[in-house]
ZAMARGU-4260 file (C-alpha; in steps of 0.2 Angstrom, whole numbers, plus 5000, padded with zeros to 4 digits):
<rodrens>
0) 4771/5118/4772 | 4756/5113/4782 | 4740/5112/4772 | 4730/5124/4784 | 4744/5136/4782
5) 4744/5135/4763 | 4725/5138/4762 | 4726/5153/4774 | 4739/5161/4763 | 4729/5157/4748
10) 4715/5165/4755 | 4726/5181/4759 | 4732/5182/4742 | 4715/5182/4735 | 4709/5196/4746
15) 4724/5206/4743 | 4722/5203/4723 | 4702/5209/4725 | 4709/5225/4735 | 4722/5228/4722
20) 4708/5231/4708 | 4697/5243/4718 | 4699/5262/4718 | 4703/5270/4734 | 4693/5284/4730
25) 4676/5275/4725 | 4678/5259/4738 | 4689/5264/4753 | 4680/5253/4765 | 4680/5238/4754
30) 4699/5240/4751 | 4703/5242/4770 | 4692/5227/4774 | 4700/5215/4761 | 4718/5223/4765
35) 4715/5219/4784 | 4709/5202/4780 | 4723/5198/4769 | 4734/5202/4783 | 4724/5191/4796
40) 4725/5177/4786 | 4744/5179/4781 | 4748/5181/4800 | 4737/5165/4805 | 4747/5156/4790
45) 4763/5160/4799 | 4756/5155/4815 | 4750/5138/4810 | 4767/5134/4801 | 4777/5140/4816
50) 4767/5133/4831 | 4754/5121/4824 | 4738/5132/4826 | 4731/5149/4824 | 4719/5157/4837
55) 4702/5160/4835 | 4701/5178/4838 | 4708/5193/4829 | 4715/5200/4843 | 4725/5184/4848
60) 4731/5183/4830 | 4738/5201/4831 | 4745/5198/4848 | 4753/5181/4844 | 4760/5187/4828
65) 4768/5201/4837 | 4776/5189/4850 | 4783/5178/4837 | 4790/5192/4827 | 4796/5203/4841
70) 4814/5199/4840 | 4816/5199/4821 | 4820/5216/4818 | 4813/5233/4814 | 4804/5228/4798
75) 4793/5216/4809 | 4790/5228/4822 | 4784/5240/4809 | 4773/5228/4800 | 4766/5222/4816
80) 4761/5240/4821 | 4754/5241/4804 | 4743/5225/4806 | 4736/5234/4823 | 4732/5249/4813
85) 4724/5241/4799 | 4713/5232/4812 | 4709/5249/4820 | 4705/5257/4801 | 4694/5240/4798
90) 4684/5242/4813 | 4680/5260/4810 | 4676/5257/4791 | 4665/5244/4795 | 4657/5252/4811
95) 4658/5270/4811 | 4643/5276/4801 | 4650/5294/4796 | 4668/5290/4793 | 4675/5289/4776
100) 4694/5286/4776 | 4704/5296/4763 | 4711/5289/4747 | 4729/5291/4754 | 4726/5282/4770
105) 4717/5268/4760 | 4731/5266/4747 | 4744/5266/4761 | 4733/5252/4770 | 4734/5242/4754
110) 4751/5244/4750 | 4756/5238/4768 | 4746/5223/4766 | 4756/5219/4750 | 4772/5221/4761
115) 4765/5212/4776 | 4761/5197/4765 | 4778/5197/4757 | 4785/5197/4774 | 4774/5183/4779
120) 4779/5173/4765 | 4797/5175/4770 | 4793/5167/4786 | 4785/5152/4779
</rodrens>
């Protein structure tokens, strides 16, 4: 594996591990933030390994990951949609002052991030 891809995957794993020990009830924004960034770095690792580079912007990483995986079946499509949803949740958690996500939604994004990283590992 390309060293930069290994480093990005390791960062994704660290973010996910941090999210795993937090409570969805008391730290919802932190879990969303960490889960999303775990997904972002895992997707970047796949792009680096497959194409030699990852884009600089979040939107471009999401778009290129979706393009790369679009023909890999329903699981890939579902996880790409979940990546988009995680970005939306992260933006709301980071920037919308009066929005506090529910614990169930927070736990779901964390669980999805776990599945997303497992899928990305399978692509590497």
